[in-house]
C-alpha positions as CSV (number, residue, x, y, z in Angstrom):
1,W,135.0,85.1,89.4
2,L,134.0,83.0,86.4
3,K,132.8,86.1,84.6
4,D,135.9,87.9,85.3
5,K,138.5,85.2,84.6
6,K,136.7,83.2,82.0
7,P,138.5,80.0,82.6
8,A,138.6,77.2,79.8
9,V,137.4,74.6,82.4
10,H,134.7,75.5,84.6
11,P,135.6,74.5,88.2
12,T,133.3,73.4,91.0
13,V,132.4,76.5,93.1
14,V,131.3,76.2,96.7
15,V,129.9,79.6,98.0
16,L,129.6,80.3,101.6
17,N,127.1,82.9,102.4
18,S,127.9,82.5,106.1
19,I,130.9,81.2,107.8
20,V,128.3,79.1,109.8
21,Q,128.4,76.7,106.7
22,L,132.1,76.1,107.1
23,N,131.9,72.5,108.4
24,K,129.4,71.5,105.5
25,A,131.7,73.2,103.0
26,V,134.9,71.4,104.4
27,E,133.1,68.1,104.0
28,K,132.3,68.9,100.3
29,I,135.8,69.9,99.3
30,K,137.8,67.1,100.9
31,D,138.2,65.3,97.8
32,I,138.7,68.2,95.5
33,Q,142.2,68.2,94.1
34,K,142.5,72.0,93.3
35,I,141.0,74.6,95.8
36,D,141.2,78.3,95.5
37,L,139.9,80.2,98.6
38,Y,138.4,83.9,98.0
39,L,137.2,84.6,101.5
40,D,136.8,88.0,103.1
41,N,139.8,90.0,104.3
42,D,138.2,90.6,107.6
43,G,139.0,88.8,111.0
44,P,136.3,86.2,110.5
45,G,137.3,85.7,106.8
46,R,140.9,85.2,107.7
47,Q,139.9,82.8,110.5
48,T,137.9,80.7,107.9
49,T,140.7,80.9,105.6
50,K,142.9,79.4,108.1
51,K,140.4,76.6,109.0
52,F,140.0,75.6,105.4
53,M,143.7,75.4,104.9
54,E,144.0,73.4,108.0
55,A,141.2,70.9,106.7
56,A,142.7,70.9,103.2
57,P,146.4,71.9,103.2
58,H,146.6,71.9,99.4
59,A,144.0,74.9,99.3
60,V,145.4,78.2,98.1
61,D,144.5,81.6,99.5
62,R,143.9,83.9,96.8
63,S,142.9,87.0,98.9
64,D,146.1,88.7,97.6
65,Q,144.1,89.3,94.2
66,Y,141.8,91.7,96.2
67,S,144.2,93.1,98.8
68,G,142.9,96.5,100.1
69,F,139.3,95.3,99.6
70,K,136.9,93.5,102.2
71,D,136.2,91.0,99.5
72,Y,136.5,89.9,95.8
73,N,133.0,91.5,95.2
74,E,134.1,94.8,96.6
75,K,137.2,94.7,94.2
76,L,134.9,94.0,91.2
77,K,132.6,96.7,92.0
78,A,135.5,99.1,92.3
79,D,136.9,98.0,89.0
80,L,133.7,98.4,87.2
81,Q,133.4,102.0,88.7
82,Q,136.8,102.9,87.4
83,K,135.9,101.6,83.9
84,E,132.7,103.5,83.9
85,L,134.5,106.7,85.0
86,A,137.2,106.2,82.3
87,K,134.6,105.5,79.7
88,N,132.5,108.6,80.7
89,S,135.5,110.8,80.9
90,F,136.5,109.9,77.3
91,K,133.2,110.8,76.0
92,R,133.5,114.4,76.8
């Protein structure tokens, strides 16, 4: 996300490698003013988003930015593949 968006101010980033870490993550984000959620678009990811938003009502679900993909990484890979295909077809 940081590489893709290149924000002027670098935010605090909490990465969940597993939803098992949810309780720890909720504790860490309680005092953070701005929270953007980029969780998986599957059942467990949607449930985790819901739990985060219950714990931090000011959190914003950003999964609409990668609608149609399982997660943000899957979207990035598809975007890179499209760019590569376009670049290669342009060379011909």
